[in-house]
C-alpha positions in Angstrom: 0.0 -0.1 0.0 2.7 2.6 0.9 4.9 1.6 -2.1 1.9 2.2 -4.4 1.2 5.6 -2.7 4.9 6.4 -3.1 4.5 5.7 -7.0 1.3 7.8 -7.1 2.8 11.0 -5.1 6.0 10.7 -7.3 3.8 10.8 -10.7 1.1 13.0 -9.2 2.2 15.9 -11.5 2.0 13.7 -14.8 -1.4 12.2 -13.6 -2.9 15.9 -13.1 -1.6 16.9 -16.8 -3.3 13.6 -18.2 -6.5 14.5 -16.5 -6.7 18.0 -17.9 -8.4 17.0 -21.3 -11.0 15.1 -19.3 -11.2 18.1 -16.9 -12.1 20.4 -20.0 -14.0 18.4 -22.2 -16.3 16.3 -19.8 -17.8 19.1 -17.9 -20.0 16.4 -16.1 -16.8 15.0 -14.6 -15.6 18.1 -12.8 -16.7 17.1 -9.5 -15.5 13.7 -9.8 -12.2 14.8 -10.8 -11.8 17.4 -8.0 -12.6 14.6 -5.7 -9.4 13.0 -6.5 -7.1 16.0 -5.4 -7.8 15.5 -1.7 -6.9 11.9 -2.3 -3.6 12.9 -3.5 -3.1 15.3 -0.7 -3.8 12.3 1.9 -1.4 10.1 -0.1 1.3 12.7 0.2 0.7 13.1 4.1 1.0 9.3 4.2 4.4 9.3 2.3 5.9 12.5 3.1 4.4 13.6 6.3 2.8 16.7 4.8 0.0 17.6 2.9 1.9 20.1 0.9 5.5 20.5 0.3 7.0 23.6 1.7 7.6 26.5 -0.6 8.0 30.3 -0.7 4.8 30.8 -2.0 2.8 28.9 0.7 1.5 32.0 2.4 0.4 33.6 -0.8 -1.3 30.5 -1.9 -3.0 30.2 1.5 -4.7 33.7 1.2 -5.5 32.9 -2.2 -7.4 29.8 -1.3 -9.0 31.7 1.7 -10.2 34.4 -0.8 -11.5 31.7 -3.0 -13.6 30.2 -0.2 -14.8 33.9 0.8 -15.7 34.6 -2.7 -18.1 31.6 -3.1 -20.5 33.6 -1.1 -20.6 36.1 -3.8 -21.3 33.4 -6.6 -24.8 33.8 -8.1 -24.5 31.1 -10.7 -22.5 28.2 -9.6 -22.8 26.6 -13.1 -20.9 29.8 -14.4 -18.4 29.8 -11.7 -17.6 26.4 -10.9 -15.3 25.6 -13.9 -13.1 28.8 -12.8 -13.1 27.4 -9.2 -12.3 24.0 -10.3 -9.4 25.2 -12.6 -7.9 27.2 -9.9 -7.8 24.3 -7.6 -6.4 22.0 -10.2 -3.6 24.7 -10.9 -2.8 24.9 -7.1 -2.6 21.2 -7.0 -0.6 20.7 -10.1 1.8 23.6 -8.5 2.5 21.5 -5.4 2.6 18.3 -7.3 5.4 19.7 -9.6 7.6 21.1 -6.6 7.3 17.6 -5.1 8.2 15.8 -8.1 11.2 18.2 -9.0 12.7 17.7 -5.4 12.3 14.0 -5.6 13.4 13.3 -9.0 17.1 13.8 -10.2 16.2 15.2 -13.5 12.6 16.5 -12.2 13.2 20.1 -13.4 13.9 18.9 -17.0 10.8 16.7 -16.9 8.8 19.7 -16.0 10.2 22.0 -18.5 9.7 19.5 -21.2 6.0 19.0 -20.2 5.6 22.8 -20.3 6.7 23.1 -23.7 4.9 19.9 -25.0 1.6 21.0 -23.3 1.8 24.7 -24.5 2.7 23.7 -28.0 -0.2 21.3 -28.2 -2.6 23.8 -26.8 -1.3 26.4 -29.3 -1.8 24.3 -32.4 -5.2 23.1 -31.2 -6.2 26.7 -30.4 -5.1 28.2 -33.7 -6.6 25.0 -35.8 -9.9 25.8 -34.2 -9.9 29.3 -35.8 -9.9 28.4 -39.6 -11.1 32.0 -40.4 -7.6 33.4 -39.3 -6.0 34.6 -42.6 -2.8 32.8 -41.8 -4.5 29.6 -42.3 -7.0 30.2 -45.1 -5.2 27.8 -47.4 -5.8 25.1 -45.0 -9.6 25.6 -44.6 -10.6 22.4 -46.4 -8.4 20.4 -44.1 -9.6 22.4 -41.0 -13.2 21.8 -42.0 -12.8 18.1 -42.0 -11.5 18.0 -38.5 -14.0 17.0 -35.7 -15.0 20.4 -34.5 -15.8 19.2 -30.9 -12.1 18.6 -30.5 -11.4 22.3 -30.9 -12.7 23.6 -28.0 -9.5 23.5 -25.7 -8.4 27.0 -25.2 -11.8 28.6 -24.9 -13.3 30.1 -21.8 -17.0 29.9 -22.1 -17.3 30.7 -25.9 -17.7 29.0 -29.0 -14.8 30.4 -30.9 -11.2 30.5 -30.1 -9.9 33.8 -28.8 -6.7 34.6 -30.4 -5.5 36.9 -27.7 -5.8 34.1 -25.4 -3.4 31.8 -27.2 -1.0 34.7 -27.6 -1.1 35.3 -23.9 -0.4 31.5 -23.1 2.6 31.7 -25.6 4.0 34.7 -23.7 4.5 32.0 -21.0 6.3 29.4 -23.2 8.1 31.4 -25.9 10.7 33.4 -24.1 11.8 30.3 -22.0 11.9 28.2 -25.1 13.9 30.8 -26.9 16.7 30.8 -24.1 16.8 27.0 -23.5 16.9 26.4 -27.5 19.8 28.7 -28.1 21.5 27.8 -24.9 21.4 24.2 -25.4 22.3 24.2 -29.1 26.2 24.3 -28.5 26.1 21.5 -26.1 27.6 18.3 -27.1 27.9 14.9 -25.7 29.9 12.0 -26.8 27.8 9.6 -24.8 24.3 10.9 -25.4 25.0 12.8 -28.6 21.8 11.1 -30.2 19.5 11.9 -27.5 20.9 15.5 -27.1 20.4 15.9 -30.8 16.8 14.8 -30.8 16.1 17.2 -27.8 17.7 20.2 -29.8 15.7 19.4 -33.0 12.5 19.1 -30.9 13.1 22.5 -29.2 13.9 24.3 -32.4 10.6 22.6 -34.1 8.4 23.8 -31.1 10.1 27.1 -31.2 9.4 27.7 -34.9 5.9 26.3 -34.5 5.1 28.7 -31.4 6.5 31.5 -33.0 4.4 31.1 -36.1 1.3 30.7 -34.2 2.1 33.9 -32.1 2.2 35.6 -35.5 -0.9 33.9 -36.7 -2.9 35.4 -33.7 -2.2 38.9 -34.9 -2.1 39.7 -31.3 0.1 42.8 -31.3 0.1 42.9 -27.4 1.2 39.2 -27.3 4.0 39.9 -29.9 5.1 43.1 -28.3 5.2 41.3 -24.8 7.5 38.7 -26.0 9.9 41.0 -27.9 10.2 43.2 -24.7 10.9 40.2 -22.7 13.5 39.4 -25.0 15.1 42.9 -24.4 14.8 42.1 -20.7 16.7 38.8 -20.9 19.3 40.7 -23.0 19.6 43.5 -20.4 20.1 40.9 -17.5 22.8 39.0 -19.3 24.5 41.9 -21.1 25.7 45.4 -20.4 25.0 46.5 -23.8 21.5 44.9 -23.4 20.6 47.4 -20.5 21.3 50.3 -22.7 19.1 49.0 -25.3 16.3 48.6 -22.7 16.7 52.0 -21.1 16.4 53.6 -24.6 13.3 51.7 -25.2 11.9 52.7 -21.7 12.7 56.3 -22.4 11.0 56.5 -25.6 8.0 54.7 -24.1 7.9 57.2 -21.2 8.3 60.2 -23.7 5.3 58.8 -25.7 3.2 58.5 -22.5 4.0 61.7 -20.6 5.8 64.6 -22.6 3.7 67.3 -24.5 4.1 66.9 -28.0 4.7 63.2 -27.7 1.4 62.2 -26.2 -0.5 62.2 -29.3 2.1 60.2 -30.8 1.7 57.9 -28.0 -1.9 57.5 -28.6 -1.4 56.8 -32.2 1.1 53.9 -31.2 -1.4 52.4 -28.6 -4.1 52.9 -31.1 -1.9 51.0 -33.7 -1.1 48.0 -31.3 -5.0 47.7 -30.6 -5.9 48.3 -34.1 -7.2 44.6 -34.8 -8.6 44.2 -31.3 -12.5 44.9 -31.4 -12.1 46.2 -27.9 -9.5 48.9 -28.6 -7.7 51.3 -26.2 -11.1 53.1 -25.5 -13.0 50.1 -24.7 -10.3 48.7 -22.5 -10.5 52.3 -20.4 -14.3 51.8 -20.1 -13.9 48.3 -18.9 -11.3 49.1 -16.4 -13.4 51.8 -15.0 -16.5 49.4 -14.6 -13.9 47.1 -12.9 -12.7 49.6 -10.5 -16.4 50.3 -9.6 -17.0 46.7 -9.1 -13.9 46.2 -6.9 -15.1 49.2 -4.7 -18.5 47.5 -4.1 -17.3 44.0 -3.7 -13.8 44.7 -2.0 -13.8 41.5 0.2 -15.5 38.7 -1.8 -15.1 40.0 -5.4 -18.1 39.3 -7.7 -17.3 35.5 -7.7 -15.1 33.9 -10.2 -16.3 34.5 -13.7 -19.2 36.8 -12.5 -17.9 40.0 -14.0 -18.9 39.2 -17.7 -22.7 38.7 -16.4 -23.0 41.3 -13.8 -21.3 44.2 -15.7 -24.3 44.9 -18.2 -26.7 44.8 -15.2 -24.8 47.0 -12.5 -22.4 49.0 -14.8 -23.8 49.5 -18.2 -21.3 50.4 -20.9 -21.5 53.1 -23.3 -19.1 51.8 -26.1 -20.4 48.2 -26.0 -23.9 46.7 -26.5 -25.4 44.9 -23.2 -25.4 41.6 -25.2 -21.5 41.8 -25.7 -19.6 39.1 -23.9 -16.7 40.8 -22.2 -15.2 37.8 -20.8 -12.6 39.4 -18.5 -11.5 42.9 -17.3 -8.5 42.7 -19.8 -6.1 43.3 -16.8 -4.9 40.3 -15.0 -4.7 42.1 -11.7 -8.2 43.7 -12.1 -9.6 40.3 -12.8 -8.0 38.7 -9.9 -9.5 41.4 -7.6 -13.0 40.9 -9.4 -12.9 37.3 -9.2 -11.4 37.0 -5.4 -11.7 40.5 -4.1 -8.9 42.6 -2.8 -7.3 39.8 -0.6 -7.2 37.6 -3.5 -5.6 40.4 -5.6 -2.8 40.6 -3.0 -2.3 37.1 -3.0 -2.1 36.9 -6.6 0.3 40.0 -6.8 2.5 38.4 -4.0 3.0 35.4 -6.3 4.4 37.6 -9.0 6.9 39.4 -6.6 8.0 36.3 -4.8 8.7 34.9 -8.2 10.7 38.0 -9.2 12.6 37.9 -5.8 13.4 34.2 -6.2 14.8 34.8 -9.7 16.7 37.9 -8.6 18.2 35.8 -5.7 19.0 32.8 -8.1 20.6 35.1 -10.8 23.1 36.5 -8.3 23.9 33.2 -6.6 24.0 31.1 -9.8 27.2 29.9 -11.4 26.2 26.8 -13.3 25.6 27.7 -17.1 22.1 25.9 -17.3 20.8 27.2 -14.1 21.6 30.7 -15.5 19.9 29.9 -18.7 16.8 28.7 -16.8 16.8 31.9 -14.7 17.0 33.9 -17.9 14.3 32.1 -19.5 12.0 32.1 -16.7 12.5 35.6 -16.1 11.7 36.4 -19.8 8.4 34.3 -19.7 7.2 35.8 -16.5 8.0 39.4 -17.9 6.1 38.5 -21.1 3.2 37.2 -19.3 3.1 40.2 -16.8 3.3 42.8 -19.6 0.5 41.0 -21.6 -1.7 40.6 -18.7 -1.9 44.8 -18.4 -3.8 44.9 -21.6 -5.5 41.6 -21.7 -6.0 38.7 -19.4 -5.8 34.8 -18.8 -7.9 34.8 -15.6 -7.3 32.5 -12.7 -8.7 29.1 -13.4 -8.9 29.4 -17.0 -8.0 26.4 -19.1 -4.7 27.4 -20.2 -3.8 28.7 -16.6 -2.1 25.5 -15.6 0.9 26.6 -17.6 1.5 29.8 -15.3 1.2 27.2 -12.3 3.9 25.2 -13.9 6.0 28.4 -14.5 5.7 29.3 -10.8 6.5 25.9 -9.6 9.8 26.0 -11.8 10.7 29.6 -10.4 10.7 27.7 -7.0 12.4 24.7 -7.8 15.0 26.5 -9.9 15.8 28.8 -7.0 16.3 25.9 -4.7 18.5 24.2 -7.2 20.7 27.4 -7.4 20.8 27.6 -3.4 21.7 23.9 -3.1 24.7 24.3 -5.5 25.9 27.4 -3.7 25.9 25.6 -0.4 27.5 22.4 -1.8 
């Protein structure tokens, strides 16, 4: 019995990943799948003596879970909110399972990184194929029309059509890390495992090309710009000349935003970035104002997960949008966290970002091994891109692709621990 429990706990992260398709497609099974999560926790207690492995994010996650529990009081339609509630619980469970595995397995970090890349690439491919109207894939329309459409709902959040911006946001979590790992691993040679290393290199390059093409195919200028800025951040961390380039970019952006004579130019740039987005800059400002009103009226409980989209036309009608338009989210990940979970949940969510940034900063200062530094660079880039993307758009907590973000946070924790162990060795 104990041996079986040890095996299940060891592979819990993989079991959860394999359960995700059932979790998404078979909504009637959500409750049953969620019942497995406490069983995993009990088995971990039996094997390790703890329900959860200790991590730097524990307090923030505890507050986040408490905020989730409190927010249930504000839920007005459990059928609307339950998938997001379940998704958040699933993401937190995956975080702890990933941390546990990375500590127990000699190559656990590398398995997690590979799983992140494979899962993200698969989601991106399915997501873009489910959008045959995208001009990038018009020549494939006969093939796409022949595919079973029921298989193409993976990246959606309560909608029939795929949101290209959501795919782009998901790729912001993957592409920067994939770029760094691919470039960093390419010069590596091994006389013993040269075939395996070669296969890994070409697989990474293929995934990088696929994800880059899909990012372009989304036509999400916010997503593309976020990835480009994250690359500048990576260069600024690694090289002195990269810091000068980043500084120039920041100064130009500042002038476009605040200096007289440049403000009109800055508005033109912002309008150009959002030109192919039906929401646009004016629409976002209106949505943000309604989100702030809602947070002021529901500061503790929030509006319940996924409730903003239904309550906005009732309590905070918009001028620029029809009441029948499905907003989906607040187009800002921090505002969305506050709307879903109240201000306590927003603080916990923000804390997870700040803790991750602190762990990466500490790891960069203490790391000496080449691959450790590559991982710190890549994770820094991915989190930067995701953070920037979330300023104008959002993949809300509990959304279907959100498990990738929890894997990133888990990798940040275990990479920081790995660097600390190497330093003390």
